Structures are given as structure tokens and as C-alpha cells.
N, C-alpha and C positions, 0 to 999 in steps of 0.2 A: 190512429188516428193523428193527424196530422200536426205537427208543431209549428206554434206562430215562431217570426223572427224576435228575436232577441231587442229589447229597446235598445232603439238605435240604429239598429241593423235594419236594413230596408231591403224588401223581396228585389232579390237578382233576376236578370231575363239571361238564363245562360242557355248556349248552341253548343252542342259537341260534335264534333267531326270524328267518323273512324275511315279513314283511308283505307283502300284495300285494291290500290291501282297495283298493277302489276305482281300480286299476292299469289302464290300457290296456295293462300290458305280459303276454304271455302267461306262465302260472302254470308255468313247467318248471324244470327244473334250476337253481341259481342257482350258478354258475362260482366268482363268489368267496368264497361260504360253502362251497362245497365245498374249494377249495384250505385255506381257514382251519381247517376241519376236518380234512382230512388231515396238515397239519403239526402241530395239536394232537394228532391220533392217533398219528401217530409218535415223538412226545415223550413217548407213554406215558398220554395222557390219555382219557377216557373222555367221549365226545363224544356229542350227540344233536340233532335239531334238530325244527322245527315251521313248516311254511306255511302262514299265516293266510288265507284264501281270500276270507273273508266273514266278516261279524258273526258268525255260529254257532260259529266257528272260534276267533274272540276269546273268545268269551262261554264256552267249553269251557276254555280255556288260564285265564280269570281265576278259574274256579270251581276248577278243578283247582290253583290255586295257592293259595287260601283255606280251603280244607278239609284 
């Protein structure tokens, strides 16, 4: 059951970024970010994420932030 934010604490919109550019790691699920997202969601926050796999993904994120 999701927790409600404490009185005086508002729901936050949180965006997590997992960069794996030029990494030798497999671009799979990141359990650390998954755990953080689960805790934040259970506290009532809105959480989204993006995996940046290459320069094209990084450029798309940058362009979305400046427009």
C-alpha cells in the first residue's frame, strides 16, 4: 500500500537518469535505480527514468530540456 507524503511535504516529480555511454556494462535493468524508484513511488512521488545508451539519447534528453 503506497504511503502518503507527510503533512507539509508535497508530492515530487523525480526524473532518474542512468547513463551507460561508452560502458562495457550490459544495458539492462539497474537494480539500484529500481530500488530508489520503488521507495520514492511508495512514498507517493511521481518517478520516471531514462537510460542513456548513446550520444543520440543524450542529445534527445538535452533538446527536451531546453525546449
